[in-house]
C-alpha atoms as one frame of an Amber mdcrd trajectory, in Angstrom:
protein
  30.297  -0.823  36.300  31.810  -4.245  36.620  28.324  -5.789  35.643  27.972
  -3.920  32.499  31.527  -4.699  31.379  30.890  -8.665  32.282  27.547  -8.457
  30.132  29.301  -6.604  27.129  32.133  -9.186  27.235  29.500 -12.136  27.201
  27.582 -10.528  24.397  30.704  -9.854  22.381  31.834 -13.388  22.541  28.740
 -14.898  21.821  28.565 -12.546  18.527  32.038 -13.856  17.654  31.312 -17.758
  18.102  28.230 -17.739  15.818  28.535 -17.171  12.058  25.424 -15.457  10.321
  24.825 -16.497   6.517  21.550 -16.199   4.093  20.345 -19.080   1.759  17.693
 -19.542  -0.430  15.754 -22.829  -0.411  13.948 -23.391  -4.121  11.959 -26.406
  -2.938  10.380 -27.704   0.328  13.432 -29.247   2.193  13.572 -31.735   5.507
  16.252 -30.643   7.684  16.627 -32.869  10.605  12.907 -34.283  10.399  11.507
 -30.683  10.039   9.944 -29.447   6.880  11.036 -25.908   5.632   9.094 -24.284
   2.910  10.983 -22.588   0.039  12.193 -19.092   0.664  15.189 -17.029   2.012
  16.504 -18.542   5.452  19.061 -16.882   7.725  21.859 -19.790   8.594  23.377
 -19.462  12.062  26.551 -21.769  12.408  27.636 -22.426  15.764  30.768 -24.734
  16.316  28.969 -27.822  14.901  25.410 -26.977  14.890  23.742 -25.000  12.256
  20.256 -23.303  12.868  18.079 -22.430   9.759  15.493 -19.659  10.551  12.732
 -17.574   8.544  10.415 -16.031  10.831   8.740 -18.699  13.113  10.003 -21.833
  11.234  13.409 -23.176  12.463  15.223 -26.375  11.774  18.509 -27.315  13.720
  21.072 -29.867  12.685  24.433 -31.123  13.319  27.066 -30.359  10.706  30.627
 -30.702   9.978  32.297 -27.610   9.184  34.824 -28.078   6.639  36.998 -25.682
   4.653  37.943 -25.955   0.906  40.996 -25.156  -1.205  39.204 -21.995  -2.605
  36.522 -19.631  -2.012  32.934 -20.629  -3.396  31.672 -17.507  -5.737  28.175
 -18.013  -4.717  26.098 -19.659  -1.821  24.783 -23.135  -3.202  22.779 -25.935
  -1.453  23.339 -29.321  -2.379  20.504 -31.739  -1.949  20.280 -35.418  -1.065
  16.940 -37.079  -2.808  16.623 -40.794  -1.925  12.810 -41.122  -0.965  11.135
 -38.327  -2.753  11.891 -35.781  -0.196  14.809 -33.313  -0.505  17.425 -33.317
   2.556  20.529 -30.858   2.698  23.384 -32.802   2.107  25.756 -29.678   2.000
  25.858 -26.021   2.188  28.530 -23.970   0.471  28.714 -20.653   1.807  29.517
 -17.890  -1.054  32.395 -15.526  -0.304  34.022 -17.860   1.841  35.789 -21.173
   1.776  33.354 -22.841   4.082  31.261 -25.950   3.308  28.609 -27.354   5.986
  28.324 -31.187   5.689  24.778 -32.197   7.116  24.881 -35.597   9.025  21.720
 -36.728   7.554
């Protein structure tokens, strides 16, 4: 019974620690050297690390999690395009005041 409780407590703490959101990329995007094709991605935020996943496609990056003064009405992606390739500069999570700033 103790083992079951410990496993349950560990699962709950991991679920609370990581936040999951969704984002749509409309063009090929580079995240930490990994090219992601356009489509809908799951965004998993855990402390200062973000993971974008779509099937087997996966990219990880370090981010600064910032809090804005007001909530964002929808999720939006801001890009940096200096060399002809789109890189995510920040993701603003709709319905929250959370902004993920990528360390490019």
